[in-house]
N, C-alpha and C positions, 0 to 999 in steps of 0.2 A: 459685774456688779449685780445685774439682774439674776444671773445664775446663782451667785452666792446667797442672795436674799431668799430665793426659792428653796435652796438647800437648807438654810438655817431654819426657815419656817416649817419645812417638812420634818426636820429632825426634832423640833420642839413638839410637834403635834402627834407623831407616830412613834410607838415604842418598838414594835417588831414588824416592820413593813417589808413587803416585797417591792423592790424599786426597779423601775425601768424608765428610760429616757425616751422622749418622743421629740424628734427634731421638727421644729416649726419655724420656718423662715430664719434659720440661723440661730434661733434661741431655743435652748433645751427647756422643755416643760416637764415638770416632775409630777407623777401621779402614782399612787399605790393602791392596791386593794388586796384583801385577804382571799385566800382560796378556800374559804369556808362557805358553807351554805347559809341561807338566811336565818336570822334569829326570830323566834316567835315572841318578842317582847310586847307585852300589853295586848296580845292577840292582834297586833297590827297586820300580820300576815298569817293566814291559816291555810288549811288544805284546799280551800276554794279560790285562793288568790296566790299568784306567784309571778315573778319576773326574774329571769336569770339569763346569763350569757357570758361574753368574754370581751376583753379589751385587746386589740391587736392580735387576736387569735390565740392568746396564751394565758392571760391573767383573768381569773374568774371574777364576774360581777354578779351580785344577787341583791335583790331588794329585801329589806327586813322591815320596811314601813311603807304602806300603800294607802294613798288617799285619792278618791275618785268621785266624780259627780257629773251630772248633765244639767245644762241650763241654757236657755235661749238658742237651742239648736246646735249646741256643742257638747262634746264629751271631753272632759279633762281628766288626765291620769297623772298623778305625782308619786314617784317611787324613789325612796331614799335608801342608801346604804349607810348605816349608822357608824360604822368603823371609821370612815373618813369624811362623812357628810356629803358625799357625792349624790347627785340627784338626776333622774331622768324624768322629763315632763313630756307628755303627749297631748296634743290638742287636735281634735278631728271633728268633722260634722257628724251630728247624731244620725244622719241618714246615709252614712258612708256605706258603699257597696262592698261585698266580699271580693277578695282577690288582692293582687299586688298593685300598690300605688307608688309611682316613682316620684321622688322628691328631689328637686334641683334648685330650690330657692328658699330663703328664709320667709318669703311671702306666700309660700304654698298654702293652700287650704288644709293640708295635712302637715302638721308641724311636730318636730321632735327635737327636744333640747337636752343637752347634757352639761352639768355644771359641777365644779369641784374647786375648793379653795378660792371662791370668788371669781373664777374664770368661767364664763358662759360660752357655750358653743352650740351650734345647731346642725342638724342633718342636712348637709349641703348637696350631697349626691348619694342616693341610696333608695331603699325600698321599705315601705311599711306595708306589711301583708296582714289582711284581716281574714281569719279563717272562719269565724262565726260571731254572730251578734244577736243574741236572743235573751229574753227575760232579764234584761239589764246586766248581762254577762257578755264580755267581749274577749276573744282570744286571737292571738296572732304572733307575729315576729317582726324584727327590725334588723336591717343590716345596711352598712354604708359608711361613708367618711363624714366626719364632723369638722367644721371650721369655726374659728372664733367668731363671735357675733360681729366684731368690727372688721371682718373680712379676711382677705388673702387666702393662703393655701390650706391644705388639709392639716388638721390637728391630730386626729386619731381615728382609728377604725373601731367601730363598736358593733358587736353582733348580739342581739337579744334573740336567742334561739326560740324562746317561747314566752308568752305572757298570758295570764288568765286573770281578768279583773272584773269585780262586781261593782257596778256604779249605780247610784240612785239619784233621782231628780232632786235638786235643791232650788227652792224658790228665791227670787230676788226679794230682799227685805232691808228695811231700815226702821228700827224700833227703839224705844227707850221708855223709861218711867220718869215723868216730869212732875215734881212735887207730889209724889205718891200716886199719880194718875198714869195709866198705861197710854202710850202714844205709838201709833203705827202709821207709816207712810203707805199710800196707795198709788202715788205717782212719783216717778224718778227721772231726774235729768243729770247728766254728767258732761263735763267739758274740761279741757286742759288750757293752761295759759302760762306763758313764760313768766317766771318770777325773777325779775331783774335784781332784786335785793339779795337773792341767794344764788343766782347764776344757774338756776335749773328750771324745770317745768313743774307746775303744780297741778294736781288733780282735784277738781271740785265736784262734790257729790251733793245734790239737792234732793231731799225727800220731802214731799208734801202730802197733806191729807186728801187733797182732791186736785182737779185740774183748773180750779179757779185762779185768777191772777192775784188775788189778795188772800193768800192761804197760809194757814199754820204750817211752818216748815222748819226743818233742821238741815244745816249745811255743814259738811265735813270738808276740810282742806288738808291735803297731805302732799309731799313730793311725789311726782309721777313714778319715780323709780324707787319708792320706799321699800325697805327690806322688812322682813318679819321681825317683830320685837316690840318692846313697850317704850312709849314716848311720853314725856311730861308735857302737859298742856298748860300754857300760861302766856301772858302778855300778847293778846290777840293781834295787835297791830304790827308786830315784828316777828312772831313765831311762824315757822313753816307748818306747824300742826295746829289746826284751829277747829273749834266747834262753835257754831252760832245757832241761835233759835229766834225765829220771828213769830211774834204773837199778834195777829191782825186785830183782835178785839181792842187792844190798847195801842196799836201801831208802834210796837216797841221791839227793838232788836236787843238780844241778849248775847254777850260774848263770854266764852269760858275764861276764867281768871285763875283757876287752879283745878287740876285733874290729870287724867292720863288716858292714853289710847294704846291699845294693843293690836297690832296688825298680825293676823294669824296666817294670811296667805296673800300673795300678789303675783299672779302668773303673767302679768302684762296684758291680760284681758279681763280677769276677775280679781277682785280684792275683797277680803273679809276681815272682820275684827270686832272689837268691842271698845266701849269708852264710858267714862263717867266723870263728874266734876261739878263745880259750882259756876253758874253763869250770872254775870252782872249786867243789868240793863244800861242802855246808853242814855238814860234820862236821870236828872238829879233826884237823889233821895228815893230811887226805885228799889223795890225789894228783889233780892237775889233769887234765882231759881236753882233748885237742886235737881240734877240730872243723874239718873242711875240706870244700870242694866242696859246701857246702849249697845246695840248689836246691829251689824250690817253685813250684807253679802250682795255685791253689786257687780254687774258687767259694765265696763266702761269703754270697751272697744269692740 
C-alpha cells in the first residue's frame, strides 16, 4: 500500500523522470532527478554560486536555487532543485575551521539535511569538508549516508562534489506599521509550548521595543513545525496562527481578527516571513488597530 501510494504520487508529479529504487528497512523509497545542469532562473544561481553532485553515485543532482545567510554565529545554506523540489540544507558555525568534519549524529554542530516529497533525512555518517571561507564566500564538499529524521538505517548516499556559496549577514528583526506609524522591536524572546488543542507544539515570538517589563510588544504564534506558505489569521482564541499587540499606554491587548501570515523560511533554527491584518482590542467599544508590512526574521533555537 505504501509502495503504491509513492508510485502514484511520483507519476502524478514527474513527466519524464529517471527512476531508481532505494531500499530502506524493507520499504522502497522513490526519488528521481534529471541529469541536467542547474538552471539560472531569476539569477538564483550564477557563476559565483554552485552546488552539484550525485545520488548513489549515478544520478546527478544540482541546485538551481540557492539561499544563504549568517546570523547569531551560524551560517545557513539552502539549495533547491526545482525539477523535483528536493532540497539540501547546511547549518554550520560561522567560525568553522578548514578541513574535513565528520558527522555522526543529527545533533552534530555541523548539520546537513536532504528532503524530497515531504520526507526529511539528515547526514548520519559522512564528511563535510570546508576548503575555504573568506569574504563571505565558502567552498567545500559533502559525502556520506543519509537517514530519515525519525531514525533507523541508511536512506541514500549523497555526494556533493563541490559547492561554492556567497552568504551575507542578516539581522534579527520584527517590524510592522501600526496605524501608519513604523514599529520596530529591539528586544526578542522566543519559547515553545505544547498546544494540547491541536496536538502539536507552538512557537511563540515576542518582540518588544525595550527591555522594560511593561513594554510595547508584538507576539507571533505559529506551529513549531510550520511549513512555508500563506496562512489566514482569524479567531485568536482557537487558531494556531496568531498575532497580538500590547499597548502599555492604555494597558490594552489587541488580537488579530482578520489577516494573513506568510512564512518564507523555517529551518528548525530560523524562521522568517511577513504578516498583516486588523487587530481588535479586548476592551468594550475599543478602536481596532491596522497592522501592515509586518516582517520577521528570528532565531528560535
